[in-house]
C-alpha positions as CSV (number, residue, x, y, z in Angstrom):
1,Q,-28.4,-34.1,3.5
2,Q,-32.1,-33.9,4.3
3,L,-31.3,-33.7,8.0
4,V,-28.9,-30.9,7.4
5,D,-31.5,-29.1,5.2
6,N,-34.0,-29.2,8.0
7,Q,-31.7,-27.2,10.3
8,A,-32.2,-23.5,9.8
9,G,-29.2,-22.0,8.0
10,L,-27.2,-25.1,7.7
11,G,-28.4,-26.5,4.3
12,S,-26.8,-23.9,2.0
13,S,-23.7,-23.6,4.3
14,V,-22.7,-27.2,3.7
15,S,-21.3,-26.2,0.3
16,L,-18.6,-24.3,2.2
17,I,-17.0,-27.6,3.4
18,G,-13.6,-28.0,1.6
19,K,-13.4,-24.4,0.6
20,L,-10.8,-21.9,1.7
21,A,-12.5,-19.2,3.9
22,T,-11.4,-16.0,5.4
23,A,-13.2,-14.9,8.7
24,T,-12.8,-11.8,10.7
25,T,-12.1,-13.2,14.2
26,P,-9.3,-12.6,16.7
27,T,-9.8,-16.0,18.3
28,T,-8.1,-19.3,17.4
29,T,-7.2,-22.6,19.0
30,L,-3.7,-23.6,20.1
31,Q,-2.8,-26.7,18.0
32,N,0.5,-28.6,17.8
33,G,2.1,-26.1,20.1
34,Q,1.2,-23.0,18.1
35,A,-1.5,-20.6,17.1
36,N,-1.7,-18.6,13.9
37,W,-3.4,-15.4,12.9
38,L,-3.4,-13.0,10.0
39,F,-3.8,-9.3,10.6
40,S,-3.7,-6.1,8.6
41,L,-2.6,-2.6,9.8
42,N,-4.6,0.2,8.1
43,G,-1.6,2.5,8.0
44,T,2.1,2.7,8.8
45,A,2.6,2.3,12.5
46,A,5.4,3.9,14.5
47,N,4.9,1.3,17.3
48,A,2.7,-1.7,17.8
49,T,2.2,-4.4,20.4
50,L,0.7,-7.8,19.9
51,Q,-1.0,-9.4,22.9
52,V,-2.2,-13.0,23.2
53,R,-4.9,-13.5,25.8
54,D,-6.4,-16.7,27.1
55,S,-10.2,-17.5,27.3
56,G,-10.4,-15.7,30.6
57,G,-8.9,-12.5,29.2
58,N,-5.5,-13.0,31.0
59,L,-2.4,-11.7,29.2
60,V,-0.4,-14.8,28.2
61,W,2.2,-13.3,25.8
62,Q,3.1,-10.0,24.3
63,G,5.6,-8.7,21.7
64,S,6.1,-6.7,18.5
65,P,5.0,-7.6,15.0
66,N,7.7,-8.3,12.4
67,S,6.6,-5.2,10.4
68,L,4.9,-1.9,11.1
69,S,3.9,-1.5,7.5
70,P,0.3,-1.5,6.3
71,G,-1.1,-4.6,4.7
72,E,-1.6,-8.3,5.5
73,Q,0.9,-10.0,7.9
74,S,0.9,-13.4,9.6
75,F,1.7,-14.0,13.2
76,T,2.5,-17.4,14.7
77,W,2.7,-17.7,18.5
78,N,4.8,-20.6,19.8
79,G,2.3,-21.3,22.6
80,Q,4.7,-20.3,25.4
81,N,3.5,-17.9,28.0
82,L,5.5,-14.9,29.4
83,S,7.4,-17.3,31.7
84,G,8.3,-19.6,28.8
85,V,5.9,-22.4,29.9
86,Q,4.3,-24.2,26.9
87,Q,0.5,-23.9,27.1
88,P,-1.7,-27.0,26.4
89,N,-3.1,-27.7,23.0
90,G,-6.8,-27.1,22.6
91,G,-7.0,-23.8,24.5
92,T,-8.7,-20.8,22.9
93,Y,-6.6,-17.6,22.5
94,T,-7.4,-14.1,21.3
95,L,-4.9,-11.7,19.6
96,Q,-5.1,-8.0,20.3
97,I,-3.2,-5.3,18.5
98,N,-2.4,-1.9,19.9
99,A,-0.7,0.3,17.2
100,G,0.1,4.0,17.0
101,D,1.4,6.4,14.3
102,S,4.2,8.9,14.6
103,A,1.7,11.7,15.6
104,G,0.4,9.6,18.5
105,G,-2.8,8.6,16.8
106,A,-4.2,5.1,16.7
107,V,-3.6,2.8,13.7
108,T,-6.5,0.5,13.3
109,S,-6.2,-3.1,12.3
110,Q,-8.2,-6.2,11.4
111,I,-7.5,-9.7,12.7
112,Y,-8.7,-12.7,10.9
113,Q,-8.3,-16.4,10.1
114,R,-7.9,-18.2,6.8
115,G,-8.4,-21.9,6.5
116,V,-10.2,-24.8,4.9
117,V,-13.7,-25.2,6.2
118,T,-14.0,-28.6,7.8
119,S,-17.5,-28.5,9.3
120,I,-20.8,-26.6,9.6
121,Q,-22.8,-26.8,12.8
122,G,-25.6,-25.0,14.5
123,A,-25.1,-23.6,18.0
124,N,-27.6,-21.5,19.9
125,G,-29.5,-20.6,16.7
126,S,-26.3,-19.5,14.9
127,T,-24.5,-21.3,12.0
128,M,-20.9,-22.0,12.9
129,V,-18.0,-22.8,10.5
130,G,-15.2,-25.1,11.6
131,M,-11.8,-24.0,10.4
132,N,-8.2,-24.1,11.8
133,G,-9.4,-26.3,14.7
134,A,-11.9,-23.6,15.9
135,V,-15.4,-22.6,15.1
136,V,-16.4,-19.1,14.0
137,P,-19.8,-17.6,13.2
138,L,-20.8,-17.9,9.6
139,S,-21.5,-14.1,9.8
140,S,-17.8,-13.5,10.3
141,V,-16.8,-15.2,7.0
142,T,-15.8,-12.5,4.5
143,G,-14.5,-14.5,1.6
144,V,-14.6,-18.1,0.2
145,T,-12.5,-19.5,-2.6
146,T,-11.7,-23.0,-3.9
147,P,-8.2,-24.1,-2.7
148,S,-5.7,-24.6,-5.4
């Protein structure tokens, strides 16, 4: 604990380990052949496209969400690219959402992760939180609860 306390920003963050955290980030890691995201549309959309991009920004998959209604939704990508080839576990992928309303305006959205915090680490002067097999900046954590 003393070693952790000596690292700037890590000491108080250690208490997050084992807690359920929500972090605003569109990026996650492919694990067990799938990647999971949560997202929320800020209004009713007339159309929407979900795009999964690899760490190089290349389009790997695209499709439509299950619902165009506002509110929290989950999306699980099966890890297969546009050609149906399964991508390897451990890769980092980003979800993008393009949504529009019936008048042709944009419908904004938030993309986030929710998971149990498994680690706290320092990287390049920033405190990082490990969750869902990926690391996200502590600054992106928007909520923490005790899992039931």
